[in-house]
N, C-alpha and C positions, 0 to 999 in steps of 0.2 A: 414532410415525410417522416414517419416514425420508424425506428429500428425494431426489427423483430428479434426477440430473445428466445432462443430455443434451449439454452443451457438450463440444466437443473442443478443449481449450486448446492442444494441440500444433499445430494447423493454422496458427496465426498465425506460427509460426516456419519454415514451409516444409517440404517433403517430405524434405529431406536433413539436417535438424537431429536430433541424437542426444543423449540425456541423458548427462551426465558421471557416471560410475559412483561416484566418491567423493562427489559432492554428493548423488546419488540415495540412497546408503547412509545419509547423515546425515539426509536428509528422512524416509526410511523409519523410522529410529530415533526420530525426534522427533514425527512427525505422527500424528494420530489421525483415523480415519474418512475417509481420503483427503483431508484438509484440512490446510493448513499456515498457521498464523497468521503475520501479518506480523512480529511480534516474534521469533518462532522463526526465520523466514527470515533476519533480521538477525543473530541469535545464530550461526546456522550460518555465515553469511558471515564474521563476525568470527573465529570459531574456525578457519576454513579460510584466512583472509587473502585473501578474494576479494570481488568486487563483489556486492552483494545482488541485482542484476539477474540474475546467473548462477544464483543459487538459485531465483529466480522462474521463469526460463526452464526449468530442470530440472524444477521442479514442474509447469509446463505440459506438458512433454514426457512426463511420466508420468501426465498427466491428473489431477493433484491440484488441488483448489480452493485459491486463496489467500483466507484469511479474516481477520477481525478486524483490519482496517486500523487503524493507530495514530492516524490522523487522524479515524477514525470514519466513513469514506466507504463502506465495503462490508464484506460478510462477517459480518453479525450476523443471527441468526435469532431470531424470525420476521421482524423488520424487516430491511431491507437495510442501512440506515444507522443509526449510533448517535448521530449529532450532530443537534442542533436549532439553528435560527437563534437568535442572541442578540437581545435587545431593542434593544441598541445596541452599537456597537463603539468602544472607546477610540481617540481620534484618532491617537495614536502608533502603535498596532497597525495601524490602517487605512492610515496613511502607509507603514509598513514593508511591508505587503502590496502596496500600489500600486506602490511602488518596485521590488519584486521581480518584477513581472509580465513575462512574455515572451509576446508575441502575445495579450495579454489573459487569460493563464492563469498560475497560480502553480505552478511546479514543486514536486513533493512535497518534494524536498530543501530548497528554499527555505522551505517551510512548517516543516520541522523546525528549520532554522536560526533562523527567527523565534521559534519556541517556546522555543528555548534562550536566545536573546538577551533575551527578555522574561521568562524564568523562569516560563513557563506551560505547561500540558499541551498536547500536540500536538492533542488534540481541541478545545481552546479555539481554536486557529488554524483548524481545520476548521469550527467553528461560526461564527467571524467571517467566513470565506470564504462560508459558506452565506448569511449575512445580507447580505453585499456582492454576492452573485450572481457570485462569482468561482469559476471552475472550477479545480480542482487537477489538473494534468496536466503532465508525465508522472509516473507512479508509479515509484519507485525499484526496485521488484521486478517491474515490468512488468504489473501487473494492469490498468492503463488508460493 
């Protein structure tokens, strides 16, 4: 059974936004089923020496879904999220998350930095945020 996608991702970028042809070619080379995993978006960005957000925007403009968030927040089928709340959160991790909040939200980039600093998986930070009821936003590739 295939999923139907009715979203028009390009609309959030306005009527005059156009996909970058080089980025589009890389997305088409690496994506499957009109879906681009977060990790692949970052690989493309690194290979091209550009911001990951430009890859995400181009994916939107060609109406590809961004999937398999490395924090576990979206793009997993049949569930949307891959993360589950932790039973408890280490106090040092909790403090790091609290200190990085901007307007009561944790930027995705900060979540990645915290994961690196604590030598834990990105999904562990996502799970801690779920437990602490902290929204992770904005996404580095523009999914949210």
